[in-house]
N, CA, C and O of each residue as an XYZ file, in Angstrom:
324
protein
N     -15.113     22.589     -8.442
C     -13.984     21.632     -8.855
C     -14.377     20.433    -10.121
O     -15.102     19.483     -9.829
N     -13.945     20.558    -11.212
C     -14.399     19.864    -12.012
C     -13.959     18.238    -11.483
O     -12.919     17.892    -10.921
N     -15.196     17.366    -11.898
C     -15.014     15.907    -11.965
C     -13.864     15.205    -12.551
O     -13.626     15.432    -13.737
N     -13.077     14.349    -11.872
C     -11.673     13.712    -12.558
C     -12.221     12.931    -13.585
O     -13.244     12.308    -13.301
N     -11.763     12.828    -14.721
C     -11.808     11.970    -15.941
C     -11.790     10.569    -15.487
O     -11.009     10.301    -14.574
N     -12.570      9.574    -16.008
C     -12.528      7.969    -15.789
C     -11.390      7.466    -15.764
O     -11.146      6.645    -14.880
N     -10.335      7.833    -16.768
C      -8.967      7.444    -16.871
C      -8.136      7.759    -15.326
O      -7.500      6.932    -14.672
N      -8.338      9.020    -15.039
C      -7.652      9.535    -13.797
C      -7.975      8.388    -12.656
O      -7.198      7.680    -12.015
N      -9.242      8.463    -12.647
C      -9.920      7.591    -11.327
C      -9.423      6.174    -11.509
O      -9.255      5.506    -10.489
N      -9.164      5.629    -12.710
C      -8.590      4.109    -12.763
C      -7.320      4.096    -12.551
O      -6.799      3.116    -12.018
N      -6.708      5.019    -12.874
C      -5.278      4.958    -12.794
C      -4.729      5.188    -11.191
O      -3.607      4.793    -10.873
N      -5.593      5.837    -10.256
C      -5.568      5.995     -9.018
C      -5.825      4.553     -8.261
O      -5.175      4.083     -7.327
N      -6.835      4.054     -8.864
C      -7.386      2.512     -8.406
C      -5.923      1.858     -8.447
O      -5.336      1.516     -7.421
N      -5.382      1.717     -9.770
C      -4.498      0.801    -10.072
C      -3.367      1.075     -9.207
O      -2.833      0.148     -8.598
N      -2.923      2.368     -9.094
C      -1.689      2.653     -8.078
C      -1.650      2.031     -6.614
O      -0.793      1.322     -6.087
N      -2.753      2.485     -6.170
C      -3.580      2.049     -4.726
C      -3.342      0.807     -4.645
O      -2.478      0.428     -3.854
N      -3.994     -0.048     -5.381
C      -3.856     -1.634     -5.261
C      -2.361     -2.139     -5.562
O      -1.841     -2.881     -4.729
N      -1.676     -1.789     -6.667
C      -0.456     -2.309     -7.067
C       0.790     -1.969     -5.816
O       1.710     -2.729     -5.516
N       0.551     -0.832     -5.313
C       1.322     -0.496     -4.026
C       1.097     -1.270     -2.766
O       2.028     -1.750     -2.119
N      -0.508     -1.407     -2.344
C      -0.790     -2.342     -1.469
C      -0.511     -3.968     -1.517
O      -0.542     -4.663     -0.501
N      -0.243     -4.462     -2.797
C       0.064     -5.466     -3.093
C       1.560     -5.792     -2.809
O       1.950     -6.697     -2.071
N       2.202     -5.075     -3.380
C       3.978     -4.861     -3.268
C       4.031     -5.009     -1.732
O       4.561     -6.007     -1.244
N       3.481     -4.018     -0.939
C       3.979     -3.978      0.438
C       3.473     -5.362      1.191
O       4.143     -5.975      2.022
N       2.096     -5.744      0.710
C       1.967     -7.189      1.335
C       2.827     -8.222      1.134
O       3.043     -9.087      1.983
N       3.456     -8.172     -0.208
C       4.260     -9.216     -0.508
C       5.830     -9.031      0.364
O       6.570     -9.953      0.708
N       6.040     -7.593      0.576
C       7.188     -7.251      0.988
C       6.851     -7.774      2.588
O       7.703     -8.532      3.052
N       5.782     -7.465      3.403
C       5.597     -8.060      4.685
C       5.585     -9.447      4.879
O       5.930     -9.867      5.984
N       5.106    -10.566      3.631
C       5.173    -11.799      4.030
C       6.490    -12.202      3.849
O       6.968    -12.956      4.697
N       7.146    -11.856      2.938
C       8.687    -12.128      2.902
C       9.653    -11.870      3.959
O      10.632    -12.586      4.168
N       9.270    -10.541      4.801
C       9.854    -10.231      6.026
C       9.516    -11.334      7.105
O      10.400    -11.812      7.816
N       8.075    -11.748      7.197
C       7.557    -12.321      8.151
C       7.933    -13.893      8.076
O       7.659    -14.643      9.013
N       8.600    -14.357      6.866
C       8.792    -15.651      6.352
C      10.265    -15.989      6.626
O      10.680    -17.091      6.984
N      11.106    -14.716      6.374
C      12.530    -15.157      6.413
C      13.233    -15.352      7.626
O      13.037    -14.565      8.552
N      13.997    -16.261      7.742
C      14.620    -16.697      8.939
C      16.008    -16.950      8.635
O      16.270    -17.559      7.598
N      17.111    -16.488      9.549
C      18.241    -16.789      9.445
C      19.022    -15.689      8.551
O      20.097    -15.883      7.983
N      18.351    -14.632      8.542
C      19.198    -13.505      7.155
C      20.283    -13.187      7.712
O      21.299    -13.244      7.019
N      20.398    -12.723      9.250
C      21.771    -12.256      9.751
C      23.237    -13.263      9.942
O      24.438    -13.005     10.013
N      22.472    -14.439      9.977
C      23.545    -15.839     10.747
C      23.881    -16.738      8.938
O      24.256    -17.900      8.784
N      23.625    -15.858      7.996
C      24.070    -16.660      6.531
C      23.242    -17.998      6.359
O      23.733    -18.933      5.727
N      22.194    -18.068      6.830
C      21.377    -19.116      6.857
C      19.919    -18.911      6.295
O      18.932    -19.255      6.946
N      19.860    -18.472      5.353
C      18.470    -17.624      4.905
C      17.871    -18.884      4.453
O      18.506    -19.711      3.798
N      16.357    -19.061      4.886
C      15.312    -19.615      4.429
C      13.884    -19.082      4.907
O      13.599    -18.216      5.735
N      13.146    -19.831      4.167
C      11.762    -19.128      4.331
C      10.747    -20.232      4.562
O      10.759    -21.302      3.954
N       9.632    -19.788      5.740
C       8.995    -20.831      6.166
C       7.721    -19.994      6.425
O       7.475    -19.125      7.260
N       6.938    -20.588      5.355
C       5.474    -20.051      5.426
C       4.532    -20.427      6.819
O       4.350    -21.552      7.284
N       4.092    -19.357      7.238
C       3.223    -19.654      8.551
C       2.262    -18.804      8.642
O       2.084    -18.010      7.719
N       1.448    -18.794      9.771
C       0.448    -17.726      9.918
C       0.848    -16.454      9.969
O       0.108    -15.536      9.616
N       2.227    -16.249     10.474
C       2.958    -14.854     10.291
C       2.922    -14.070      8.783
O       2.704    -12.923      8.391
N       3.216    -15.179      8.267
C       3.331    -14.577      6.833
C       2.127    -13.813      6.255
O       2.131    -12.780      5.586
N       1.001    -14.637      6.710
C      -0.466    -14.063      6.221
C      -0.538    -12.998      7.033
O      -1.097    -12.042      6.495
N      -0.197    -12.824      8.072
C      -0.264    -11.469      9.188
C       0.558    -10.551      8.410
O      -0.071     -9.555      8.053
N       1.960    -10.594      7.987
C       2.646     -9.927      7.322
C       2.308     -9.013      5.995
O       2.553     -7.833      5.741
N       1.627    -10.074      5.239
C       0.734     -9.615      4.168
C      -0.397     -8.543      4.192
O      -0.509     -7.527      3.506
N      -1.184     -9.032      5.143
C      -2.349     -8.275      5.523
C      -2.082     -6.777      6.399
O      -2.807     -5.782      6.372
N      -0.918     -6.955      7.101
C      -0.537     -5.520      7.265
C       0.448     -4.707      6.331
O       0.509     -3.483      6.218
N       1.150     -5.602      5.734
C       1.779     -4.619      4.545
C       0.817     -4.024      3.658
O       0.794     -2.823      3.389
N      -0.097     -5.020      3.141
C      -1.341     -4.358      2.226
C      -1.944     -3.348      2.895
O      -2.134     -2.316      2.252
N      -2.356     -3.392      4.229
C      -3.171     -2.125      4.797
C      -2.105     -1.027      4.734
O      -2.436      0.092      4.340
N      -0.840     -1.285      5.100
C      -0.359     -0.078      4.808
C      -0.291      0.584      3.722
O      -0.513      1.795      3.744
N       0.009     -0.028      2.625
C       0.420      0.472      1.554
C      -0.899      1.032      0.913
O      -0.771      2.009      0.175
N      -2.126      0.528      1.113
C      -3.476      0.871      0.904
C      -3.635      2.476      1.758
O      -4.045      3.528      1.268
N      -3.217      2.252      2.998
C      -3.744      3.615      3.941
C      -2.720      4.594      3.191
O      -3.288      5.581      2.724
N      -1.358      4.544      2.975
C      -0.890      5.639      2.528
C      -1.413      6.219      1.574
O      -1.594      7.421      1.770
N      -1.818      5.723      0.343
C      -2.330      6.797     -0.914
C      -3.457      6.980     -0.504
O      -3.912      7.970     -1.077
N      -4.398      6.416      0.415
C      -5.464      7.123      0.564
C      -5.505      8.001      1.461
O      -6.517      8.702      1.477
N      -4.477      8.246      2.456
C      -4.199      9.468      2.987
C      -3.658     10.409      1.682
O      -4.343     11.383      1.369
N      -2.650     10.162      1.068
C      -2.333     10.927      0.178
C      -3.444     11.788     -0.889
O      -3.500     12.998     -1.110
N      -4.121     10.882     -1.336
C      -5.421     11.329     -2.086
C      -6.289     11.935     -1.442
O      -6.751     12.866     -2.101
N      -6.765     11.823     -0.353
C      -7.624     12.191      0.499
C      -7.013     13.831      0.878
O      -7.699     14.852      0.850
N      -5.608     13.748      1.215
C      -5.026     15.121      1.671
C      -4.856     16.208      0.221
O      -4.707     17.425      0.333
N      -4.914     15.519     -1.027
C      -4.750     16.198     -2.166
C      -6.073     16.650     -2.445
O      -6.156     17.654     -3.152
N      -7.256     16.053     -1.985
C      -8.603     16.426     -2.493
C      -8.902     17.431     -1.681
O      -9.499     18.391     -2.170
N      -8.536     17.437     -0.181
C      -8.737     18.506      0.637
C      -7.959     19.736      0.341
O      -8.499     20.834      0.212
N      -6.966     19.580      0.258
C      -6.401     20.776     -0.513
C      -6.900     21.598     -1.345
O      -7.007     22.800     -1.102
N      -7.364     20.895     -2.724
C      -7.852     21.192     -3.713
C      -9.116     21.907     -3.493
O      -9.516     22.928     -4.052
N      -9.699     21.164     -2.544
C     -11.366     21.829     -2.170
C     -11.099     23.322     -1.767
O     -11.562     24.327     -2.307
N     -10.123     23.227     -0.538
C     -10.034     24.354      0.298
C      -9.528     25.445     -0.649
O      -9.909     26.599     -0.455
N      -8.706     25.167     -1.648
C      -7.989     26.224     -2.650
C      -9.309     26.955     -3.037
O      -9.340     28.179     -2.908
N     -10.175     26.427     -3.406
C     -11.450     26.634     -4.245
C     -12.475     27.674     -3.497
O     -13.349     28.385     -3.993
N     -12.096     27.528     -2.231
C     -13.287     28.450     -1.549
C     -12.609     29.671     -0.744
O     -11.917     29.541      0.266
N     -12.923     30.816     -1.349
C     -12.220     32.220     -1.252
C     -13.191     33.033     -0.794
O     -12.958     34.227     -0.605
């Protein structure tokens, strides 16, 4: 299997990082939001916000790591016959 070009490796890193940050921000917002269903929306930054960010970041990072790991495994398996 030929080595991936440098620009493809860089793009994959950007995709992984951007998704992880986006999921992290979403997790922090979800943890910070209060009273959404009662019509009194407010945000309160707390330790839960940080935990939400870390968990969201990890979920976004892990998602793409699994996708690209699976892709590499499938490509490696298809070359062995």
